[in-house]
C-alpha positions in Angstrom: 0.0 0.0 0.0 1.3 3.4 -0.9 1.7 6.0 1.8 1.4 9.7 1.1 2.1 12.4 3.6 1.8 16.2 3.3 5.3 17.8 4.1 4.5 21.5 3.7 1.9 23.9 2.2 2.5 27.4 1.1 -0.5 29.7 0.5 0.4 33.1 -1.1 -1.2 36.0 0.8 0.6 38.3 -1.7 2.2 37.9 -5.2 5.5 36.1 -5.1 8.2 35.4 -7.8 9.1 32.0 -6.4 8.1 29.3 -4.0 10.8 27.1 -2.4 10.8 23.9 -0.4 14.0 23.1 1.6 12.8 20.5 4.0 12.0 17.5 1.9 12.1 14.6 4.3 13.1 11.0 3.6 10.7 9.5 1.1 11.0 7.4 -2.1 9.4 10.1 -4.2 8.0 13.6 -3.9 4.8 15.0 -5.4 4.1 18.8 -5.7 0.6 19.8 -6.3 -0.4 23.4 -6.8 -3.0 25.8 -8.2 -1.6 29.0 -9.5 -2.3 32.1 -11.5 0.3 34.4 -13.0 0.7 37.9 -11.6 1.6 39.2 -15.1 1.5 38.1 -18.7 4.5 35.7 -18.7 2.9 32.4 -17.9 5.9 30.0 -18.0 6.5 27.9 -14.9 9.9 26.3 -14.2 11.3 24.1 -11.5 14.9 24.2 -10.3 16.6 21.7 -8.0 19.3 22.4 -5.3 19.4 26.1 -6.3 21.0 25.1 -9.7 20.5 28.0 -12.1 22.8 26.6 -14.8 21.8 25.2 -18.2 21.5 21.7 -16.8 17.9 20.9 -17.4 15.9 19.3 -20.3 12.1 19.2 -20.8 9.7 17.6 -23.3 5.9 17.9 -23.3 2.8 17.6 -25.4 -0.3 19.7 -25.3 -3.9 19.3 -26.5 -6.8 21.7 -26.8 -10.2 21.2 -28.4 -8.7 22.0 -31.8 -4.9 21.5 -31.7 -2.2 19.2 -30.4 1.6 19.7 -30.3 4.8 18.5 -28.8 8.1 20.1 -27.9 11.5 19.2 -26.5 14.3 21.5 -25.1 17.7 21.0 -23.7 20.2 23.4 -22.0 17.5 25.0 -19.9 17.9 26.9 -16.6 14.9 25.0 -15.1 12.5 22.2 -16.1 9.4 23.5 -17.8 6.1 22.7 -15.9 4.4 24.8 -18.6 1.8 27.5 -18.2 -0.6 29.0 -15.7 -3.5 31.3 -16.2 -3.1 35.1 -16.3 -6.2 36.6 -18.0 -9.4 37.8 -16.4 -11.5 36.6 -14.8 -9.4 36.2 -11.7 -11.2 33.0 -10.7 -9.3 30.9 -13.2 -6.3 29.1 -11.7 -4.2 26.3 -13.3 -3.7 23.0 -11.6 -0.3 21.2 -11.6 0.7 17.8 -10.4 4.5 17.2 -10.5 6.2 13.9 -9.5 9.9 14.1 -8.5 11.1 10.6 -8.8 13.7 8.9 -6.7 14.9 12.3 -5.6 17.4 11.1 -2.9 19.3 8.7 -5.2 22.8 10.2 -5.7 23.7 7.7 -8.4 21.5 8.9 -11.3 20.0 12.1 -12.8 16.7 13.2 -11.3 13.6 13.1 -13.5 10.1 14.5 -13.1 6.8 14.0 -14.8 3.9 16.5 -14.7 0.3 17.2 -15.7 -1.0 20.8 -16.0 -4.1 22.5 -17.3 -4.2 26.0 -18.6 -7.3 27.9 -19.6 -6.0 30.6 -21.9 -9.2 32.6 -22.3 -12.8 32.5 -21.4 -14.1 29.7 -23.6 -13.6 26.0 -23.0 -12.2 25.6 -26.5 -9.0 27.5 -25.4 -8.3 25.2 -22.4 -5.2 23.2 -22.8 -3.9 20.0 -21.1 -0.1 19.6 -20.8 1.8 16.5 -20.0 5.5 16.0 -20.0 8.7 15.2 -18.2 12.0 16.8 -17.2 15.6 15.9 -16.4 18.1 17.5 -14.1 21.5 16.6 -15.5 23.1 16.1 -12.1 23.5 13.1 -9.9 23.3 14.9 -6.6 20.5 14.0 -4.2 17.8 16.6 -4.3 17.8 18.7 -1.1 15.6 21.6 -2.2 13.2 22.6 -5.0 12.1 26.0 -6.3 9.2 26.8 -8.5 9.5 30.0 -10.5 7.0 31.9 -12.7 7.9 34.3 -15.5 8.2 38.0 -15.0 4.7 38.3 -13.4 5.4 35.8 -10.6 2.7 33.9 -8.8 -0.5 35.8 -8.0 -2.0 36.0 -4.5 -4.2 33.0 -3.8 -1.9 30.5 -5.4 -1.4 27.4 -3.2 1.4 24.8 -3.2 1.6 21.5 -1.3 4.5 19.1 -1.2 3.9 15.5 -0.5 6.2 12.6 0.3 5.4 9.1 -1.1 6.6 5.7 0.1 5.6 2.3 -1.2 4.9 1.0 2.3 
C-alpha cells in the first residue's frame, strides 16, 4: 500500500516570484501539487533543484486543446518547464499542476520529473489546454531543495502549493 504524507503547504497572501521547499524529508518520491495564477503576462512555470540555475535541465511535453495538439523538446534550460498557468481575467481561473519528482534522494543517477498541467488561456472551454511532460536535471546529486518559478509576473496572490512525500509501504 502506498503512503502519502503532506510535508508542507504554502499559500500566497501576496504575489511572489518563487516558491521554495527546503525540508524534503526521507521519502522514495515527492509530489508537488499546486493551483496557481500568473501575476503578469508571462505564464511559463519552471522548477529548479538544489538552487542550480545553470543550463543543466531538459524538458519535453505535449499539449492538447479542443482543436490542436503539439509537442516540444528542449535541452540546456535553466529549469524544467512545468508549462503555463493562467493570467487573464476573470481572476477566478487558476491552473492546476501535479509534479512527481522521482527517486529524488538517489545520488547515483540524474533526477527526473513527470507532470500534468491544465491552462485555460481565455474565457471559452475551447481554449483550455492540457499539458503532459517530463523533465531531467543533468546532475547526480541527491535533491535537497526545489524551487518553482514563474515568469516576469510571478505567482498571484491566492496560489497554493503543497509538497507530499510518497513511500511504497
